[in-house]
C-alpha positions in Angstrom: 101.2 -17.6 78.4 101.6 -13.9 77.7 103.4 -11.3 79.2 102.7 -8.6 81.0 103.8 -6.2 77.9 101.6 -8.5 75.6 98.7 -8.4 77.5 98.9 -4.3 77.6 99.7 -4.6 74.1 96.6 -7.0 73.1 94.5 -4.7 75.4 95.3 -1.3 73.3 95.1 -3.5 70.1 91.6 -5.1 70.9 90.1 -1.2 71.4 91.1 -0.9 68.1 88.8 -3.6 66.7 86.1 -2.9 64.6 83.8 -5.0 62.2 84.2 -6.8 60.4 87.8 -7.7 61.0 90.1 -9.6 58.8 89.5 -13.8 58.7 92.5 -14.4 60.7 91.7 -12.0 63.4 88.1 -13.9 63.3 89.7 -17.2 63.9 91.8 -16.8 66.1 89.1 -14.9 68.4 86.8 -18.0 67.6 89.5 -20.3 69.2 90.0 -18.3 71.8 86.5 -17.0 73.0 83.1 -18.1 73.2 80.8 -17.3 70.6 77.4 -16.7 69.5 76.4 -18.3 66.2 72.9 -17.7 64.7 72.0 -20.8 63.2 69.1 -20.7 60.6 67.2 -24.0 59.5 65.9 -22.9 56.3 62.7 -25.1 55.6 60.3 -25.7 52.7 57.6 -28.2 53.0 57.5 -31.2 50.2 55.4 -34.3 49.5 58.6 -36.1 51.2 58.1 -33.6 54.7 60.2 -31.0 55.7 63.1 -30.3 53.7 66.1 -27.9 55.0 68.3 -25.8 52.6 71.9 -26.6 53.1 74.8 -25.2 51.7 78.5 -27.0 51.0 81.4 -25.5 52.8 85.0 -26.6 52.8 87.5 -24.4 54.5 90.3 -24.4 57.2 87.5 -25.6 59.8 84.6 -27.5 58.2 84.2 -29.3 54.7 80.8 -30.8 53.8 77.0 -29.6 54.3 75.9 -27.3 56.7 72.5 -25.0 57.3 73.1 -21.5 57.2 74.3 -19.0 60.3 76.8 -16.3 61.2 77.8 -15.2 64.4 76.6 -12.0 66.1 79.1 -9.3 66.9 79.2 -6.4 68.7 76.4 -3.5 67.7 74.2 -6.5 66.0 71.0 -8.3 67.3 69.8 -11.6 66.6 67.0 -10.4 64.4 69.8 -8.8 62.4 71.7 -11.5 61.9 68.9 -13.7 61.3 68.1 -11.1 58.4 71.2 -10.7 57.1 71.4 -14.8 56.9 68.5 -15.0 54.4 69.4 -12.5 52.3 73.0 -12.5 52.2 73.4 -16.8 52.6 69.8 -18.1 50.9 69.5 -14.7 48.5 65.9 -13.7 49.3 64.2 -10.9 51.0 60.7 -10.8 52.8 59.3 -8.0 54.6 58.2 -9.8 57.8 59.8 -13.3 57.8 58.6 -15.6 60.7 61.5 -16.7 62.8 60.7 -19.8 65.2 63.0 -20.0 68.2 63.8 -23.7 68.9 66.4 -23.9 71.7 70.2 -22.7 72.5 73.2 -25.5 72.4 76.3 -25.5 73.7 79.1 -26.8 71.4 83.0 -27.1 73.2 85.6 -27.1 71.0 86.6 -30.3 69.3 85.6 -32.7 66.2 83.3 -34.4 68.3 79.2 -34.8 67.4 78.8 -32.3 70.3 81.5 -30.2 69.5 82.9 -27.4 67.2 86.1 -27.5 65.6 86.5 -24.0 65.1 85.7 -23.2 69.0 83.2 -22.9 71.9 79.9 -22.0 70.6 76.3 -21.1 72.4 74.6 -21.4 69.4 70.8 -19.7 69.2 68.8 -22.2 66.6 66.2 -20.8 64.8 63.7 -22.3 62.0 62.3 -19.9 59.1 59.4 -21.7 56.8 59.8 -20.5 53.5 56.5 -19.3 51.6 55.5 -22.0 48.8 55.8 -19.9 45.8 59.7 -18.6 47.4 62.3 -18.7 44.7 66.0 -20.2 45.8 69.0 -20.0 43.3 70.0 -23.8 43.8 73.2 -25.5 42.3 75.7 -28.2 43.6 76.6 -26.2 46.3 73.7 -24.8 47.5 70.1 -27.4 47.5 67.3 -28.2 49.8 67.4 -31.9 51.8 65.3 -34.0 53.7 65.2 -33.7 57.0 65.0 -37.1 57.7 67.6 -37.9 55.0 70.6 -35.4 55.2 73.9 -35.9 53.2 76.3 -38.3 54.8 78.8 -35.1 55.0 76.7 -32.7 57.1 78.9 -31.2 59.3 78.8 -33.2 62.8 77.7 -30.4 64.9 74.7 -29.3 62.4 73.7 -32.7 62.7 72.8 -31.9 66.4 71.2 -28.7 65.6 68.9 -30.6 62.8 67.9 -33.1 65.1 66.7 -30.5 67.3 65.3 -28.6 64.4 63.2 -32.6 64.1 62.4 -32.5 67.8 61.0 -29.4 68.1 58.7 -29.6 64.6 57.6 -33.1 66.0 56.6 -31.0 69.5 54.5 -28.6 67.6 
């Protein structure tokens, strides 16, 4: 528990925050506050059904395949974050991308299927279907996978997110 002086010091330091922050500060914030990730299932059609773009991640919180996403930080809208994900994580751009909102899902801090190791999250899940002629750079850490046959080492909470995507697609 913080002392009165530490509370004052922390409040003053938080007033100085500007984004982006150092990764140690970001991690500490995620561990102590609920954050709002924007999850984007970038999809393409194939003969075997829909495929989802995934990236391999190996850091202190996660090791395995995950879909693209980012956190909403002060001064950014969900649309800003979605466009940034497409540009920065997928490496493509569109004049007018059509994002479909799937649902929001809450994850508590933890390592189970309905939890996130980084901290408590309220995820905003979206889908973007790529036009057939879209060229996405792929390698051993970036690839498309059948939505119904994900890699075994897909992040636990993204298995839940992708189940939501499957349900959404079945309804629409």
